[in-house]
C-alpha positions as CSV (number, residue, x, y, z in Angstrom):
1,P,104.6,76.1,100.9
2,T,103.3,79.6,100.5
3,R,105.8,82.1,99.4
4,R,106.3,85.2,101.6
5,G,103.7,87.7,100.7
6,P,100.7,85.9,99.4
7,S,98.0,84.7,101.7
8,K,96.7,81.2,101.7
9,V,93.0,81.1,102.3
10,A,91.6,77.7,103.3
11,A,88.1,76.7,104.1
12,F,86.3,73.6,105.3
13,T,82.8,73.0,104.1
14,T,80.4,70.1,103.8
15,A,78.3,69.6,100.7
16,L,75.2,67.4,100.5
17,T,74.8,66.1,97.0
18,T,71.5,65.6,95.2
19,D,71.8,61.8,95.8
20,D,72.4,62.4,99.5
21,Y,76.1,61.9,99.8
22,R,77.8,64.1,102.3
23,V,81.2,65.3,101.2
24,Q,83.7,67.4,103.1
25,V,85.5,69.7,100.7
26,Q,88.6,71.7,101.6
27,P,89.1,74.5,99.0
28,V,92.3,76.6,99.2
29,A,93.0,79.9,97.5
30,Y,96.3,81.6,97.1
31,T,96.3,85.3,96.6
32,T,98.8,87.3,94.6
33,K,99.7,89.6,97.5
34,S,98.8,89.6,101.1
35,A,95.0,90.0,101.6
36,D,93.3,91.7,104.5
37,H,91.4,89.7,107.0
38,S,88.1,90.9,105.6
39,Q,89.1,90.0,102.1
40,E,90.1,86.5,103.2
41,H,86.8,86.2,105.0
42,A,85.0,87.2,101.8
43,I,87.0,84.7,99.7
44,R,86.3,81.9,102.3
45,R,82.6,82.8,102.2
46,T,82.6,82.6,98.4
47,M,84.4,79.2,98.4
48,I,82.0,77.8,100.9
49,D,78.9,79.1,99.1
50,L,80.1,77.7,95.8
51,V,81.0,74.3,97.1
52,E,77.6,74.0,98.8
53,E,75.8,75.1,95.7
54,A,77.9,72.7,93.6
55,G,76.8,69.9,95.9
56,A,73.2,70.9,95.9
57,E,72.9,70.7,92.1
58,R,75.1,67.6,91.4
59,T,75.2,63.9,92.2
60,F,78.1,62.6,94.2
61,E,79.8,61.4,91.0
62,D,79.3,64.7,89.2
63,L,80.6,66.7,92.2
64,L,83.8,64.6,92.3
65,D,84.2,64.9,88.6
66,S,84.0,68.7,88.8
67,I,86.5,68.7,91.6
68,V,89.0,66.3,89.8
69,E,88.7,68.1,86.5
70,G,89.1,71.4,88.2
71,R,85.8,72.9,87.1
72,L,84.9,73.7,90.7
73,S,88.3,75.4,91.3
74,S,87.9,77.6,88.2
75,A,84.3,78.5,89.2
76,I,85.6,79.5,92.6
77,Y,88.5,81.3,91.0
78,S,86.3,83.4,88.7
79,E,83.9,84.3,91.6
80,A,86.5,85.0,94.2
81,K,88.9,87.0,92.1
82,T,86.4,89.9,92.2
83,V,87.2,90.1,95.9
84,Y,91.0,90.0,95.5
85,P,93.4,88.9,92.7
86,L,94.1,85.2,93.1
87,R,97.1,83.2,92.0
88,R,95.6,79.8,92.3
89,V,92.6,77.9,93.6
90,E,92.7,74.2,94.5
91,V,90.5,71.8,96.2
92,A,93.0,70.4,98.7
93,K,90.9,67.5,99.8
94,A,87.5,66.0,99.5
95,T,86.4,63.4,102.0
96,L,83.3,61.3,101.9
97,E,81.6,61.8,105.2
98,A,78.4,59.9,104.8
99,R,76.6,57.7,102.3
100,P,72.9,58.1,101.5
101,E,71.9,55.4,104.0
102,E,73.9,57.0,106.8
103,V,72.5,60.5,106.0
104,A,69.0,59.0,106.1
105,A,69.6,57.3,109.4
106,E,70.8,60.6,110.9
107,Q,67.7,62.4,109.7
108,E,65.5,59.8,111.4
109,T,67.4,60.0,114.7
110,A,67.6,63.8,114.6
111,V,65.2,65.0,117.4
112,D,63.5,68.4,117.2
113,V,64.8,70.6,120.0
114,D,61.6,72.5,120.2
115,E,59.6,69.5,121.4
């Protein structure tokens, strides 16, 4: 539970790893004091960008390792604290959305809208 005062900033984002696993990641940041809407937005933006980046340069296993060992959280922490002082950053949840073969199948069935 969040104490009275601090904001809890949560995000949902989907990362595609280098080996084509699609993972939904839910980072959460707790600020020290109540943040403005625009600051929350900026923190959320940072979290999403970093998660997507992390996925883009790691395999599925490496991405999960960096989540479990907290490296992704601390990367988010050091980036986002420039926006607003943070108390804590966690990855609340990571869900495997699609394995490589499922991702490939989707890309084949995806039809161009322009045609």
